[in-house]
Every structure is written in C-alpha cells, then in structure tokens.
N, C-alpha and C positions, 0 to 999 in steps of 0.2 A: 345790191343791196341796202338794209339798212341797220343801219347802230342805233337803238333805245336803251331807255333805261327796262330792268327786269321788273313785274308784274308780276303780280302771285299765280296767274293762269298760268307763267308757263316752267311753274316746279316739274314737274313732271318731265317733259318735254328737256328742260335742264340738268334733271334725273339720271335720264335713258343717255344725254347724249355723254355724261362725264363717265356713266358706268361703257357704255360704250365705247369711248374713245382710249379708256386706260385699258381697257383687255384686247384692244383688237391694233392699235398704235403704240402707245407706250407698252407691247409686250415685245414687240421689235430689240429693247436692249433694256424688258427686266426681267425675271421667267414667270412661269403659271403661279407658282403659290405669292409672292410678291406681287402680283394686279388679281390676282384674287384677296387677297387681303388691304387690298389702295384701292379695291371696288367690289365691296366684298357682293354676295348675293342681292342681298336687302336694297336696294335701291335708295330708299329712305332710309340709314345707318341715319343720316343727319338730317337734319331742318331743311332743307333747302325751302320753303318760302322765309323763314325766320331768320335766317338764316341770310339770303341772298337781297330780302330790305333792311336789315341793320348795315348793311354798307351800300358805296354807289358800282352797282352788278348791272352792266352795259350787256348785252345778247345784240347781234346779229343776226337779222333775221330777214328770210326772203322766201317770198308766196309762201306770208305766215309757216313756215319752217325755219324754228333753229341752231342755224348754222355755228353756233360761235358762241361763247358767252367768257365775261371774265372779273372779274370781280376787287373792291380800290378801296383801303381800308382808311378811317379816313388823318394816320400817321404815316400812308407814303403805304405800307404793304398791299402787295401786290397779295392774293389768296388764289382761287383759283383763277384759271385762264386755259382752255378745252374750245380746239376749233373741231366739229365733227371730223371722221374719218375721210368723207363725199368730199367736205372743202379745207383740206389740206393742201397749202400750200398755189392758194387763187385769190387771196390775199383778207381773208378776214380775217384773224390776228392780228397783221398789219394795222387792222381800219381797229380795229377793237381797240386794240394800242393806241392809237389818235386818243379815241375817245379817256382814254386815261391817265393820259398825259396830259392831256389836255383839262380833265377835273384838278389834275393834281393841283397843278398850275393858279386855277385859279380856287384851292383852297387856301392859301398856297399851300407848299407840301414841295422843301427844297430839295428829298430826297423819294426818290422810288425806291424802296427793298421789295426783293424776290429769293423766294424756295426753288426750285423749278431741277424738272426731271434730266436724264441727260439726255432724254429723247426730245426737251425745251431749250436744251443748253443753247446750239448752235443760234433759234430764234432769237432769242431775248440779245446773243451776243448783236445783231445783226442788227438791233431797235439799241443799242449802243448801252447795255451792261457791262457793268468788268466781274469778272468771279471775287467774290470777294474770298469765300472755302468749297473746300472740300468736302462734304461730312456724310455720318450715315446717322439715319432718323431709324425709328422701329413705326413702325403700321398695324396692329392687330396681331402679334407677334413675328413679323417676319422683323431683316431690314433692311437698306434704299439706304445705296451711294444716292446725294442730290445736293447741287450745288447751292449757297448762297451768294445775292449776285445782288449789287446796286446800281444804283447809278441817279448821279446828281446832276439837280435840274438847274441848280443855282446854286451861288453862294452869297450867306450877308455877309 
C-alpha cells in the first residue's frame, strides 16, 4: 500500500469511493434517506479536483486502485476520511492517519479536529481523539448525529 498526495486524475476514483463507502458502510449506522442525502446520486456534487487540491489530500493506492483517502486542512481540520468497503480493517485508515498527523506536525499544527460519523467514531478514538461533543447536523434536508472530536498533538 502506497500513501501519496492526491492528483487531479484521482478525482473519479475518490468520488466513487466516497459514494460507495457512505452508501454501503455508513448505511449500518444511518437510514437510507440519510445516506442518500450524504452521498447523493450525483457523485460530482462536489468539485473533487478543486477541493482535494486545495488541501493536503492523501490517497492510499494499491496496484492503481485507491483504497482510501483523507483530507487535512492547514488549520488542523480533517475533512473527508474514507476507506473503501473492501479495505476496511486492513490498516489503510491507520496509514492515512499517520500521513495526516506527520503533515500536521510539520506545519506545525498543535491540534487536529474532525467531525466524525457514528461509524468512524471508534477508529478516531483508537487514534487518540477525544469526543468534544455529540451534535446534530443537516445535509440536503436530512439531520445526522455526528461527533466533534479532537486530538492535541502538543501544547505551546
């Protein structure tokens, strides 16, 4: 498994991975109406190239296939963080997270923060994140429970 920065030509695979992961993995914890609002039929609801290139977006690649991706913003916010359904519990997320944390320390960012799904909460807890609060958010007419979490990397 190779972890590398996102390239524009990765956009279609990343969009498909996002869509399939939400619709198949996150469907364990959210209703079909919620996952359809979260990952709409139009997988290009977001300009994947522009957004992914505007931050530190890492992809996990194996034999030309993208197994996961994660986005770090310069202020320490982790936005998208998804692993393909066929690569769950195989260390892909841990490798992506290690790349994110290494980049955060290099920036330097003292705190990482993220809003995670019910599904992703245990993973982020294993990575050392603490729950700041449970919250309800709205997307395309549906409300979702998620969790604001943070990890202090170092104190100034």
